[in-house]
NURO-771706 format. One line per 4 residues: number of its first residue (from 0); their letters; for each residue y, x negated, z of N, C-alpha, C. Coordinates in steps of 0.05 Angstrom, whole numbers. Atoms other than C-alpha are relative to their C-alpha. Example, Ala and Ser with C-alpha at 12.3 -4.5 7.8 and 13.67 -1.06 7.14 Angstrom:
// residues 2
0 = AS = -24 -18 0 -90 -246 156 24 -18 0; -24 16 -1 -21 -273 143 22 15 14
//
This chain:
// residues 225
0 = MSLQ = -24 -17 0 0 0 0 25 -17 0; -24 17 3 67 -29 -21 20 6 22; -20 -3 -20 125 -40 27 20 23 -7; -18 -21 9 167 8 -16 -12 27 8
4 = TIKY = 13 -25 -7 116 63 -4 1 5 29; -2 -3 -30 115 50 71 28 8 7; -28 -6 -6 191 51 72 6 29 -7; -5 -27 8 192 117 34 -12 20 20
8 = RILS = 13 -19 -18 142 150 81 14 1 27; -15 0 -26 180 128 143 26 16 -3; -25 -13 3 246 153 115 -4 30 -4; 5 -28 4 214 220 96 -14 14 22
12 = LPLP = 14 -12 -23 183 232 164 17 22 12; -15 -21 -15 201 295 203 15 -13 23; -16 10 -21 254 285 256 -15 -6 26; 15 6 -24 206 291 316 -16 -25 -2
16 = TKII = 17 25 4 161 237 287 17 -25 1; -18 23 -1 220 190 277 9 -6 29; -9 4 -27 243 202 348 -23 -13 17; 23 11 -15 172 188 376 -4 -30 -6
20 = LTGS = 3 28 8 165 124 336 21 -18 10; -22 16 -10 234 99 354 -2 -4 29; 2 3 -29 224 114 427 -22 -18 9; 23 17 -7 156 80 429 8 -29 -6
24 = FLTF = -8 28 8 186 18 394 19 -10 21; -20 8 -20 244 15 444 -14 -8 26; 15 6 -24 197 17 503 -17 -25 -3; 17 23 6 150 -33 471 16 -26 1
28 = IGMF = -16 24 2 203 -84 455 15 -6 25; -15 4 -24 239 -73 521 -14 -18 20; 15 17 -18 183 -107 559 0 -30 -7; -2 28 7 194 -171 521 29 -11 4
32 = LPVY = -28 7 -6 267 -172 542 3 -1 31; -4 1 -29 297 -185 612 1 29 11; 1 -27 -11 281 -125 656 14 1 27; -16 1 -24 312 -148 722 6 -29 8
36 = SDVS = -8 28 -9 346 -208 755 9 2 29; -9 1 -27 364 -230 825 14 -27 5; -15 25 -8 409 -281 858 -4 -4 30; 5 6 -28 392 -315 924 27 -6 14
40 = QWGK = -24 6 -16 442 -329 980 10 -28 -5; -8 26 8 444 -400 955 12 -2 -28; -12 -1 27 470 -378 887 -19 -6 -22; 20 4 21 405 -389 850 -10 26 -12
44 = GVVY = 8 -25 13 390 -335 799 -26 -2 -16; 25 -1 15 325 -315 767 -1 26 -18; 2 -23 18 315 -269 706 -29 4 -7; 28 -6 6 248 -235 696 -3 18 -25
48 = FGIT = 7 -17 23 219 -207 632 -22 20 9; 20 -21 -6 172 -147 630 -28 -12 4; 27 11 0 112 -193 621 0 -26 18; 0 22 -19 133 -245 674 7 10 27
52 = GPLS = -7 -7 -27 143 -245 748 -21 16 15; 20 -13 -17 107 -208 804 -7 29 -10; 5 -27 10 111 -141 766 -10 -1 -30; 7 3 29 83 -168 700 -23 18 -8
56 = LIGI = 22 -18 6 19 -126 704 10 28 -8; -11 -27 7 61 -62 703 13 -3 -27; -12 3 27 99 -90 643 -20 0 -22; 22 1 20 34 -104 606 -10 28 -5
60 = AVIF = 10 -28 2 11 -32 621 20 17 -16; -20 -15 15 76 -5 593 -2 -7 -29; 4 7 27 66 -45 530 -24 13 -12; 24 -13 10 -4 -16 522 6 29 -7
64 = FSGL = -3 -28 5 17 56 530 21 6 -20; -21 -5 20 80 50 488 -10 -7 -28; 12 6 26 37 21 432 -18 21 -11; 18 -21 9 -8 82 429 11 16 -23
68 = PLLS = -11 -15 23 38 125 385 3 -17 -25; -4 17 24 53 66 340 -27 -5 -13; 27 5 12 -21 51 332 -11 24 -14; 9 -25 13 -37 124 317 13 4 -27
72 = YFAG = -15 -4 25 16 126 263 -9 -20 -21; 5 21 19 3 60 229 -30 -1 -8; 28 -1 7 -73 69 232 -5 20 -22; 1 -20 22 -63 131 189 12 -10 -25
76 = IFRL = -13 11 24 -15 96 142 -17 -18 -15; 17 20 13 -62 39 128 -29 8 -2; 28 -12 3 -125 84 129 -20 -18 15; 19 16 -15 -158 41 183 -24 17 9
80 = NFRK = 24 -15 -5 -229 61 198 -1 12 27; 2 -10 -27 -220 71 272 21 23 6; -22 -20 -5 -162 122 263 -11 26 10; 11 -26 -9 -209 180 274 -7 0 30
84 = YLWS = 5 1 -29 -222 156 345 26 1 16; -25 1 -14 -148 156 362 11 29 5; -14 -26 -4 -106 214 389 20 3 -23; -22 -5 19 -56 247 343 26 -12 10
88 = LEKS = -26 11 -8 14 220 343 14 16 22; -12 -18 -20 38 281 383 -14 -5 28; 15 3 -25 -17 273 436 5 -29 12; -6 27 -9 -5 197 440 27 -2 13
92 = AQIS = -28 1 -11 69 208 452 0 13 27; 1 -14 -25 54 257 508 -12 -19 22; 12 18 -20 7 209 544 16 -24 5; -16 24 -3 51 149 532 25 6 18
96 = ALEN = -24 -8 -16 113 185 560 -7 4 30; 8 -5 -27 77 209 622 -7 -25 15; 9 25 -12 45 142 638 24 -19 4; -22 20 -1 107 100 623 22 9 19
100 = ILLL = -21 -9 -19 156 143 663 -9 -7 29; 11 6 -28 111 132 724 1 -30 3; 0 29 -3 102 57 711 28 -12 2; -28 10 -1 176 44 698 14 7 26
104 = TIMS = -12 -8 -26 196 83 760 -11 -17 23; 12 18 -20 147 42 802 12 -28 -2; -11 27 4 173 -23 772 29 -1 11; -28 0 -8 246 -4 786 1 3 31
108 = SVFL = -2 -6 -28 234 23 856 -10 -24 17; 10 23 -13 192 -37 877 21 -23 0; -19 22 1 244 -87 853 25 6 17; -25 -7 -14 304 -50 884 -5 4 31
112 = NSDF = 5 -3 -28 268 -42 951 9 -25 15; -11 21 -16 300 -84 1005 -20 -21 10; 21 18 -8 233 -114 1024 -11 -18 -22; 10 16 23 222 -143 955 19 -24 -3
116 = GVNL = -16 25 2 245 -216 953 11 -8 27; -10 12 -25 272 -262 1007 27 -12 -4; -27 12 1 345 -279 1019 14 6 -26; -13 -8 25 369 -242 958 26 15 5
120 = TVKE = -26 -12 -3 442 -222 953 7 20 -22; -7 -17 23 444 -190 884 -26 7 -15; 23 -9 16 392 -148 847 11 17 -23; -11 -15 22 405 -121 777 -23 7 -19
124 = LRIG = 18 -8 21 364 -81 727 13 -8 -28; -9 10 24 371 -109 657 -7 18 -24; 3 -15 24 368 -86 585 -28 10 -6; 29 -8 5 292 -84 581 -8 26 13
128 = IILG = 8 -24 -14 284 -31 634 17 24 -10; -17 -22 12 342 10 603 -12 10 -26; 12 -7 25 309 8 535 -27 15 6; 25 -13 -7 243 27 568 4 30 7
132 = FTGV = -5 -28 -7 270 91 600 12 16 -24; -10 -13 24 308 107 536 -22 8 -19; 23 -6 18 245 103 496 -18 21 10; 17 -21 -12 207 146 545 13 28 -4
136 = IGNF = -14 -25 5 260 200 540 -3 8 -29; 4 -6 28 254 195 465 -27 11 -6; 26 -10 3 180 206 469 -3 30 10; 0 -27 -11 190 268 512 14 19 -20
140 = VGYY = -15 -17 18 242 296 464 -16 4 -26; 15 -2 25 200 281 402 -24 18 4; 23 -18 -6 139 314 434 8 28 2; -9 -27 -3 178 375 453 8 13 -27
144 = LSKK = -8 -10 26 208 383 384 -24 5 -19; 24 -4 18 141 374 349 -16 24 9; 14 -24 -9 108 426 393 15 26 -7; -16 -24 7 166 474 381 -3 7 -30
148 = INNH = 2 -4 29 160 465 305 -28 10 -6; 28 -7 5 84 471 307 -5 29 8; 6 -27 -10 86 535 348 15 23 -13; -18 -21 10 142 572 313 4 1 -30
152 = SPYV = -5 0 29 144 552 240 -25 6 -15; 24 -5 17 96 583 189 -4 -20 -22; 1 19 22 110 525 143 -6 -28 11; 10 25 -11 77 471 185 -30 -1 -2
156 = IPTE = 28 4 5 8 443 171 -10 -19 22; 11 19 -20 -23 416 236 -26 -12 -10; 25 13 9 -79 366 223 -25 12 13; 24 -13 -12 -125 403 271 -10 23 -15
160 = NLDD = 8 -22 15 -127 460 222 -16 -7 -25; 14 9 23 -161 418 169 -30 3 3; 29 0 -1 -233 426 150 -10 -28 2; 12 26 -4 -281 369 163 0 -16 -26
164 = NQEE = 2 15 25 -284 350 89 28 -5 -12; -27 4 10 -208 347 81 12 -25 14; -11 26 -10 -169 282 90 26 6 16; -22 -3 -17 -119 277 145 25 -14 -11
168 = PADA = -25 13 9 -46 262 127 4 -26 15; -2 27 -12 -29 189 141 25 -3 16; -25 7 -10 42 196 162 10 18 23; -9 -16 -22 46 250 216 -23 18 9
172 = SFIK = 19 -20 -10 7 299 259 6 27 -11; -7 -25 12 43 354 223 20 -6 -22; -19 3 21 85 364 160 15 26 -3; -16 -24 3 143 413 155 11 1 -29
176 = LPNH = -11 -3 27 160 439 86 30 6 1; -29 -5 2 234 436 68 6 28 -8; -8 -27 6 272 501 59 -2 5 -30; 0 -6 29 279 493 -17 -29 1 -11
180 = VQDR = 28 -2 8 203 481 -22 -11 27 8; 10 -27 -9 190 544 19 9 22 -20; -10 -19 19 234 583 -30 -16 0 -26; 15 3 24 195 556 -89 -28 11 3
184 = IHKV = 27 -10 -5 129 574 -58 1 31 -1; -2 -29 1 152 646 -47 3 10 -29; -5 -9 27 177 651 -119 -26 -1 -16; 24 3 16 114 624 -150 -22 18 9
188 = LNDV = 20 -18 -10 69 664 -105 5 29 -9; -7 -27 10 106 728 -124 -8 3 -30; 8 -1 28 96 711 -198 -31 1 -3; 29 1 2 23 696 -186 -12 27 8
192 = EEKN = 11 -26 -9 12 761 -149 5 22 -21; -5 -19 21 44 800 -206 -19 -3 -23; 17 6 24 3 767 -261 -29 -1 9; 26 3 -11 -56 754 -216 -20 -16 -17
196 = PYSI = 19 15 16 -87 701 -260 -16 -20 16; 14 20 -16 -109 656 -203 -6 11 27; 5 -4 -28 -140 660 -135 10 -24 15; -12 23 -15 -103 618 -84 -16 -5 25
200 = PKKQ = 16 6 -24 -148 584 -33 18 -5 24; -15 4 -25 -127 577 39 -6 -27 12; 4 25 -17 -118 517 85 -7 -24 -18; 2 25 15 -111 463 33 20 -21 9
204 = IIDR = -17 21 -11 -80 397 48 22 -8 -20; -22 10 17 -13 372 22 -7 -28 -9; 2 27 10 -18 311 -22 27 -10 -4; -28 8 1 50 281 -7 3 -24 -18
208 = SSES = -3 23 16 35 217 -43 4 5 -30; -3 -7 28 28 249 -111 16 26 -4; -15 -25 1 63 315 -94 -14 19 -19; 15 -18 18 8 351 -132 -8 26 13
212 = ALSS = 7 -26 -14 -1 405 -79 21 6 21; -17 -8 -22 41 445 -32 -15 22 16; 17 -19 -16 10 482 26 15 9 25; -8 -10 -27 23 524 88 -25 10 13
216 = NNYN = 23 -10 -14 -23 555 139 -13 22 -16; 10 -24 13 -32 616 93 -4 -3 -30; 1 1 30 -22 593 22 -5 -29 -9; 2 25 14 -38 537 -25 10 3 -28
220 = LRMD = -11 -2 27 0 523 -89 -6 -27 -13; 7 25 15 -28 471 -138 15 0 -26; -16 2 24 14 445 -195 -18 2 -25; 18 2 23 -48 439 -240 -14 26 -5
224 = L = 13 -26 5 -68 513 -237 6 9 -29
//
């Protein structure tokens, strides 16, 4: 798969998916940046990264959970064989957000506790922990928006609705059809119903790479009919 194709797929992603991926990336990269620092009464300062210091195990756990949504997405993009064993992007975002909000809260509360460290006069949270919490909030928002779209829009194709012999979309756990595409579907379906030359099968998958098919939960429209 070319870089241009990957770039196109990322740019064409639904907003909730973009928010989830961005949030996961921010949390992931935040653990490789300074997360907190302290200064002793002798004026000696120390800066800790998410993967260093006494709280490094928590930082490593945050990296693991924040990588789950990224792994789910890119495993589908590159058609990796183990992708069928992974959670959907939506489910991964939910688990990642719940675990990381707990881990980051523990990391912050332990560091800011007065019993943590000896002879320290200054304690500061740094950019890494801020990016971590920002990414977690992004995961919660993306998950909420994706569930809202899935539950209320008739023009969303959840992957769990696919038959066993159908291929899962690589770029999202759901695909929302744009408004102008919805209008075209209605127009063509009305024409088909009037002429009745075709039978329209249900629950067919969108082929976004070739744009040879357009689907919803109730209808399927193929360009080659």
